[in-house]
Structure formats: structure tokens, C-alpha cells
C-alpha positions in Angstrom: 46.9 62.0 136.7 47.1 65.7 137.2 50.8 67.1 138.3 49.6 71.1 139.1 53.4 72.1 139.2 53.3 71.1 135.6 50.1 73.2 134.3 52.4 76.3 136.4 55.4 75.7 134.5 53.4 75.7 131.2 51.9 78.7 131.8 54.4 80.8 132.6 56.8 78.8 129.3 53.6 80.5 127.4 53.5 84.0 129.1 57.5 84.4 128.1 57.2 83.0 124.8 54.6 86.1 124.4 56.5 88.2 125.7 59.4 87.7 123.6 57.1 88.1 120.8 56.0 91.7 122.1 59.7 92.7 122.2 60.7 91.2 118.8 57.7 93.3 116.9 58.8 96.9 119.0 62.0 96.2 117.6 60.6 95.6 114.2 58.5 98.7 114.1 61.4 100.8 115.5 63.9 99.8 113.3 61.6 100.7 110.5 60.4 104.0 111.6 64.6 104.5 112.4 65.4 103.6 109.2 63.3 105.2 106.9 63.6 108.6 109.1 67.4 108.2 107.6 66.8 107.4 104.4 64.3 110.6 104.3 67.6 112.9 103.1 68.8 111.2 100.5 67.5 112.1 96.7 64.9 110.5 94.8 66.1 107.5 93.3 69.6 107.2 94.5 70.3 104.8 97.2 73.1 104.9 100.2 76.1 102.8 99.5 75.5 99.5 100.2 77.4 98.3 103.2 81.0 96.5 103.1 82.7 95.5 105.6 84.7 97.8 107.8 87.8 96.3 107.6 89.6 97.3 104.6 91.9 95.5 102.3 95.0 97.2 101.3 94.4 97.7 97.6 90.9 99.8 98.8 90.9 103.8 99.0 88.2 104.8 101.5 86.3 108.1 101.5 87.9 110.5 104.1 86.2 113.5 104.0 83.8 115.2 101.4 81.6 118.2 101.6 78.5 118.5 98.9 77.0 116.3 96.6 79.5 113.3 96.1 78.0 109.7 94.8 80.0 106.4 93.8 79.9 104.3 90.9 80.0 100.4 92.2 78.5 97.4 90.8 76.6 99.1 87.9 74.9 101.8 89.9 75.1 105.2 90.8 74.8 105.5 94.9 75.5 108.3 97.6 78.8 108.8 98.9 79.3 108.8 102.8 82.7 109.8 104.7 84.2 106.0 105.3 82.6 104.1 101.9 85.4 101.9 100.6 86.2 101.8 97.4 87.7 99.4 95.0 89.0 98.8 91.5 86.6 100.3 88.8 85.0 102.4 90.6 83.8 106.0 89.9 83.8 108.6 92.2 81.9 111.8 91.4 81.9 115.2 92.4 79.3 117.7 92.1 79.0 122.3 91.8 80.7 123.2 95.1 81.4 119.5 96.3 84.5 117.7 97.4 85.8 114.8 98.3 89.2 113.2 100.0 90.1 109.9 99.5 93.4 108.1 101.4 94.6 104.6 100.9 98.2 104.5 103.4 100.2 107.4 102.8 98.8 108.0 99.7 96.1 111.0 99.3 93.7 112.4 96.6 92.2 115.9 96.7 88.7 115.8 94.2 87.4 119.5 93.4 84.1 120.4 91.7 83.0 118.6 89.1 84.6 116.0 88.5 84.9 111.8 88.0 87.8 109.7 88.7 88.0 106.6 88.2 90.1 104.0 90.1 91.4 102.0 87.0 93.7 99.6 89.2 94.4 98.8 92.4 97.7 96.9 93.6 98.7 96.2 97.0 101.6 99.5 96.7 100.6 100.1 93.4 97.4 101.7 92.2 96.5 103.5 88.9 93.2 106.0 88.6 91.8 107.7 84.8 90.3 111.6 85.7 87.7 111.1 83.2 86.1 114.6 83.9 87.3 117.6 85.7 89.8 120.1 85.4 92.1 119.5 88.7 93.1 116.4 90.8 95.5 117.0 93.7 97.7 113.9 94.7 100.1 113.3 98.0 102.1 110.3 98.2 104.2 110.5 101.9 106.4 106.9 101.4 108.7 106.2 98.9 107.6 103.0 98.3 103.9 103.5 97.5 103.3 104.3 93.6 100.3 106.7 91.9 99.8 106.9 88.8 97.1 109.4 87.3 96.0 109.2 83.7 94.6 112.7 81.9 93.7 112.5 78.1 96.8 110.8 76.3 99.3 111.4 79.7 100.5 109.7 82.0 101.9 111.4 85.8 103.0 108.6 88.4 105.4 110.3 91.2 108.9 109.4 92.0 109.0 108.6 95.7 107.2 110.4 98.0 106.1 113.7 96.4 102.9 116.2 96.3 102.0 117.0 92.7 98.9 117.9 90.7 97.2 117.4 87.3 94.7 119.6 86.0 92.9 119.6 82.2 91.9 122.5 80.8 88.7 123.0 78.4 91.0 122.8 75.2 92.7 119.2 76.3 95.6 120.8 77.1 97.3 118.5 80.3 99.4 120.6 83.0 101.5 118.7 86.0 102.8 121.2 88.6 105.1 119.5 91.6 105.1 121.1 95.6 106.7 118.3 97.0 109.3 115.4 95.5 109.2 115.0 91.7 106.7 114.0 89.4 107.1 112.1 86.1 105.0 113.6 82.8 104.5 111.5 80.0 102.3 112.5 77.1 102.9 111.0 73.0 105.7 108.4 74.2 108.4 111.3 75.8 108.5 112.1 79.5 109.7 114.9 81.4 110.9 114.7 85.4 108.5 117.3 87.0 110.6 118.5 90.1 109.3 120.6 93.3 108.7 123.7 92.7 108.3 123.4 88.4 105.4 122.9 86.2 105.1 121.5 82.5 102.4 121.2 79.7 101.2 119.2 76.7 98.7 120.3 74.5 96.9 117.9 72.7 98.4 115.2 71.0 101.9 116.5 71.8 105.0 116.0 73.7 105.4 117.9 77.4 107.2 121.0 77.3 110.3 121.6 79.2 109.5 122.2 82.7 109.7 125.8 83.6 109.6 127.4 87.4 106.4 128.1 88.9 106.0 131.8 89.3 106.3 133.0 92.8 103.1 135.0 92.4 100.3 134.6 90.0 101.4 135.8 86.1 98.4 137.7 84.3 99.5 140.7 81.6 96.9 142.2 79.6 97.6 144.3 76.4 94.2 146.3 76.8 92.7 147.8 73.8 92.5 151.3 72.4 90.6 153.5 74.3 88.7 154.6 71.3 88.2 152.1 68.6 85.3 153.1 66.2 84.6 149.8 65.3 82.1 147.5 66.8 84.3 144.9 68.5 88.1 145.3 70.6 90.8 142.9 70.8 92.2 141.9 73.9 95.2 140.2 74.4 97.6 139.1 77.3 99.8 136.1 78.4 99.6 133.7 81.8 101.3 130.4 82.5 100.3 128.1 80.2 98.8 125.8 82.9 96.5 128.7 83.7 93.4 129.6 83.0 91.7 132.9 81.9 87.9 133.9 81.9 87.4 137.5 79.4 84.2 138.8 80.9 83.1 136.0 82.4 83.7 133.6 79.1 86.6 131.1 79.3 89.2 132.2 76.9 92.0 129.2 74.9 95.3 129.8 76.7 97.9 128.6 74.0 100.8 126.5 74.9 103.0 129.8 74.8 100.5 130.9 77.3 99.2 134.0 75.0 95.6 134.2 74.9 93.5 137.0 73.0 89.1 138.0 72.9 87.3 140.0 70.7 85.3 142.0 73.2 82.2 143.8 71.7 82.2 147.2 72.0 78.8 149.0 70.9 78.3 151.3 73.6 79.7 154.5 74.9 81.5 152.3 77.7 82.2 149.1 78.0 83.6 147.1 81.5 86.1 144.6 80.7 87.2 141.8 83.4 89.9 139.3 83.1 90.5 136.6 85.4 93.1 134.4 86.3 93.5 130.9 88.3 96.8 129.0 87.8 97.2 125.1 88.7 97.8 125.4 92.4 94.4 127.5 92.5 95.6 131.2 93.0 93.3 133.6 91.4 93.9 137.1 90.2 91.3 139.4 88.4 92.1 142.4 86.7 89.9 145.2 84.5 88.8 148.6 83.0 86.4 150.4 81.0 86.7 150.8 77.1 85.5 154.2 76.1 84.3 154.6 72.6 84.0 157.9 71.0 80.7 157.9 68.9 81.1 158.2 65.6 80.4 162.3 64.1 76.9 162.0 62.4 77.2 162.1 58.5 75.0 165.0 56.7 74.5 165.1 53.1 72.8 168.3 51.4 69.1 167.4 50.5 68.9 170.3 47.5 65.7 171.9 49.3 66.0 176.0 49.8 66.9 176.8 53.4 65.0 180.1 52.9 61.9 180.5 51.5 61.8 184.3 50.0 
């Protein structure tokens, strides 16, 4: 026996199922289009950071802000970093030329400048140990007394003493310098420690203990002893003095600054006029430039008698 109502119900169910299938198929197509477009701006061969839970663990750092090209090494692979991504122990953050990243956890803030590699070595609830693997300067701010931050660079170790703001800088020579702008930081090298208080700085040459902290100059320190205005050889020697924690360039070539702040550089002076420019940057990022033109007097030509008669009679 046939029941007309039952046949009508079956047709309605089939229609509803077909409608659901159409909706799901359309959603799949739209999602593919959307996500493929979103990934089109990523560098070839470099995936975005794998998604993580939006609820950060107490030990994790968050990329709170960035500019330029920033990468993160997580789970054995490099990823493109994005603001809001979470970083755990053993992760590495890398900045490139012209880029910058800001990491935060609680009251701790880490400022990474360009061309740096920073590894999150050990992360605990109120303690963090970071390693500066590559780069010249990292800034740190710890806002609470009960939070502890340690930054390792070369064979040195720097940690906050209570709430503090400090900078750790590494020169191409391997010299490590620490400057404190708020609070105090403990600077250790070769088993010896110094306390770098607010407004002070200290440096440690490779394999040496840290020097006695000295006041950070109110203005960037840079004095230059220019070569003689007239020189007979093809090279002039420039000398100068800067803060031991500063970096110095002569005609865009970086020259080493000694533990006493002295530096020197040979300057080719083959032409009659040689422009010389000296640039300096201190540990806090302040910059200063001085320049001069070295003038070289041409040598007097040397004449020798040829033995020939000058006049023919």
C-alpha cells in the first residue's frame, strides 16, 4: 500500500541533502581561493608559522610587533614570523637587514634590531635565559622585580638585578659591552662580575674579565687626530678615541676600537685630495660623524742631466 505523504517526505529529505552538499562544496572552493591568496605573499619555500593555541603559556614569549622580514626557527624548520606568534624554549628569532622584532612576556620586553639571531635557551615561569647568536645589539626591559632575564653573548652573561633596562652589544672584534639605563644589571665574564648601575657601561674583550663600569657620556664621545695635511707617501694614518663600547667606521670601513677606546686606520692618499669621513655609534644607538679633506702636495719632479748638448752650434 502506498502512502502519498511518505513519498513527499523522502523527496524533501533528498532535496535538503543536495542543498547541503552544494553549500559545502561552495565553501570548500571559497576557502581554497582565500587561503591561496593569503599565502601568495610569502617567500618561495618558506611556510608561515604553524598555528598555535591563542592562549600563551606562562613560559612563552609573544612576537608583539615586527617590521620587515622576520623569521622563527621552530620544530626544526624556519617559518615566516607574524605578530602574535608564540615562541617556546629552543626557538630562534632571526631579523634581516632593515627589519626589527619586539618580544614580550609579562613585564619583560626584548627589542631585536636588524641582522640578529636570538635563541630562547631556557624558559621558566619567572625566569628566561636567551642567547645572542648573531648581531650587534639587543635591548631588554624588565618591569618587575620578581622577573629574571639573562642574556648570553660570546662568553659573557648579563642579568637584571630587579626591575631594569639594559643593552648588550657585541662588536665584530668579539668585545661585549653592557650599558644600563634603568636599575642595574650584573655583567659576568671569565668568572668575574661587575654591577652596571643606571647610567653606567662596561666592556669585556674576548677572553677577558669585564672592565670597571664607567659613566655613559652625555654626548657621544668621538675625537679624531687627523693625519698631516701634507704627506709624501701614499698612506696616511688616522688615530682617534671613542667610548670602548662604540663602533667606528672610517670611510665606511669598520675599524676595531680597543678596550681603552683608542682606534687607528690607514687611509690611502694617492690623489691630491682625499676625503676622510669618520662615523661612530655608541651602545645606545646615538650617532656622530666628522669629516675632513686630506690634501697631498705633489712631489717635485727629479731632473737628471742627459749628457746631450742643449745647443747645437
